[in-house]
C-alpha positions as CSV (number, residue, x, y, z in Angstrom):
1,M,-10.5,-11.1,7.5
2,L,-7.7,-10.0,5.1
3,R,-8.4,-9.2,2.2
4,N,-5.8,-9.1,-0.9
5,S,-4.3,-5.4,-1.7
6,H,-2.7,-6.9,-5.1
7,I,0.8,-5.4,-4.2
8,D,3.9,-6.3,-6.6
9,M,5.6,-6.8,-4.3
10,S,9.3,-6.3,-6.5
11,K,7.6,-2.8,-6.8
12,L,6.9,-2.1,-2.8
13,D,10.8,-4.1,-3.1
14,K,11.8,-1.1,-4.6
15,V,11.2,2.1,-2.6
16,P,13.8,3.2,-1.3
17,S,13.9,3.4,2.9
18,G,12.6,6.9,4.3
19,H,10.8,7.3,1.1
20,P,7.3,8.1,1.0
21,F,4.4,6.5,-1.5
22,E,1.1,6.3,-2.3
23,Y,-0.6,2.8,-2.8
24,N,-1.0,3.1,-6.2
25,S,2.9,3.3,-7.0
26,V,3.0,-0.4,-5.3
27,V,-0.4,-2.1,-6.9
28,S,0.1,-5.1,-9.4
29,E,-0.2,-4.3,-13.1
30,D,-2.5,-6.3,-13.9
31,F,-5.3,-5.4,-10.9
32,P,-8.3,-2.8,-12.6
33,V,-7.8,0.4,-12.0
34,S,-11.4,0.3,-10.8
35,E,-11.0,-1.6,-8.0
36,H,-8.6,0.5,-6.4
37,S,-9.7,1.9,-3.8
38,V,-11.1,-1.5,-2.6
39,G,-7.2,-2.9,-2.9
40,G,-6.3,0.5,-1.0
41,R,-8.5,-0.1,2.0
42,A,-6.9,-3.8,1.8
43,F,-3.7,-2.3,1.6
44,R,-4.1,-0.1,5.1
45,E,-5.3,-3.4,6.7
46,E,-2.3,-5.0,6.3
47,V,0.1,-2.7,7.0
48,D,-2.4,-1.5,10.3
49,N,-1.8,-5.9,10.8
50,G,1.7,-5.7,10.1
51,V,1.4,-7.3,7.3
52,Y,4.5,-6.0,6.1
53,E,6.4,-4.9,8.7
54,N,8.8,-2.2,7.1
55,V,5.9,-0.2,5.9
56,V,3.8,2.4,8.3
57,V,0.9,5.4,7.4
58,Y,3.1,8.3,7.1
59,K,0.1,10.8,6.7
60,D,-3.8,10.4,6.7
61,K,-6.2,12.5,4.2
62,D,-9.4,11.3,4.4
63,S,-9.1,9.4,1.0
64,H,-6.2,9.9,0.7
65,I,-3.4,8.0,2.4
66,V,0.3,8.5,2.0
67,Y,2.8,5.4,3.1
68,K,6.4,5.6,4.3
69,K,8.6,3.1,3.9
70,L,11.1,2.6,7.1
C-alpha cells in the first residue's frame, strides 16, 4: 500500500529535467520536518512504483537518496 509522501507538485514541476534533487526540495511546506523520514520512504516507494513517470533514483547511499527528473 502506498503512503502519501506529501510532495508539493508545483515544486516538483519546477525541477528542471536532468537535474538531481532530494526529497526535502520537493516536500510540502506544511509537512512537519519530524515526519520527513516517513515521507521520504513513501516518496521512494512511489518512485519505485512508477507514480512519477519522469523521476528516477539517481544515487542511493544508505539514508541519503538523490533523485533525478528525466
